[in-house]
C-alpha positions as CSV (number, residue, x, y, z in Angstrom):
1,M,-8.3,23.6,-3.7
2,H,-8.2,20.2,-5.1
3,F,-5.8,17.7,-6.8
4,N,-6.2,16.1,-10.2
5,I,-4.3,13.0,-11.1
6,W,-3.3,12.5,-14.8
7,K,-1.7,9.9,-16.9
8,S,1.1,11.1,-19.1
9,T,1.7,10.0,-22.7
10,D,4.4,7.6,-21.6
11,D,2.0,5.9,-19.1
12,Q,3.4,7.6,-16.0
13,F,1.3,9.5,-13.4
14,Y,1.4,13.0,-12.1
15,F,-0.9,15.4,-10.2
16,E,-1.7,19.0,-10.3
17,L,-3.0,21.2,-7.5
18,K,-5.7,23.5,-8.6
19,G,-6.8,26.6,-6.7
20,N,-10.4,27.5,-6.1
21,N,-10.2,29.8,-9.1
22,G,-9.3,26.9,-11.4
23,E,-5.7,28.0,-11.8
24,T,-2.9,25.5,-11.5
25,V,-0.9,26.1,-8.4
26,A,1.6,23.2,-8.6
27,V,2.4,20.2,-10.8
28,S,4.2,17.1,-9.5
29,E,7.0,15.1,-10.8
30,L,6.2,11.9,-12.8
31,Y,5.5,8.6,-10.9
32,T,5.6,5.1,-12.4
33,R,2.8,4.0,-10.1
34,K,-0.5,5.8,-9.5
35,Q,-0.3,4.9,-5.8
36,S,2.9,6.8,-5.5
37,A,1.1,10.0,-6.7
38,K,-1.7,9.3,-4.3
39,D,0.7,8.8,-1.4
40,T,2.4,12.1,-2.2
41,I,-0.9,13.9,-2.3
42,E,-1.8,12.5,1.1
43,A,1.6,13.5,2.5
44,I,1.1,17.1,1.3
45,K,-2.4,17.2,2.7
46,K,-1.2,16.1,6.1
47,G,1.9,18.3,6.2
48,A,0.8,21.5,4.5
49,A,-0.8,23.1,7.6
50,S,2.4,22.9,9.6
51,A,4.8,23.7,6.7
52,G,7.2,26.5,7.2
53,V,8.0,29.2,4.7
54,S,11.5,30.4,3.9
55,D,11.7,33.8,2.2
56,L,14.7,33.7,0.0
57,T,13.8,36.8,-2.1
58,G,16.7,38.8,-0.6
59,G,19.3,36.5,-2.0
60,S,21.3,36.9,-5.2
61,Q,21.4,33.3,-6.3
62,Y,18.6,31.9,-8.6
63,D,18.2,28.2,-9.2
64,R,16.0,28.5,-12.2
65,D,15.0,30.8,-15.0
66,L,11.6,32.4,-14.6
67,P,9.3,33.5,-17.4
């Protein structure tokens, strides 16, 4: 896996996390500073190994529409 940092058309920064197969796994919010995007990437890299998982698939409330 690896991160790509991009600059948006309105001169903000965002990153995407790409899987080993080249597919996009996640896309970040927009940041006004490139360093903020880099700092978030570092925080993810440090915290991901110990991150918990909450399985909410048994619930009936959805917070977004899925394709």
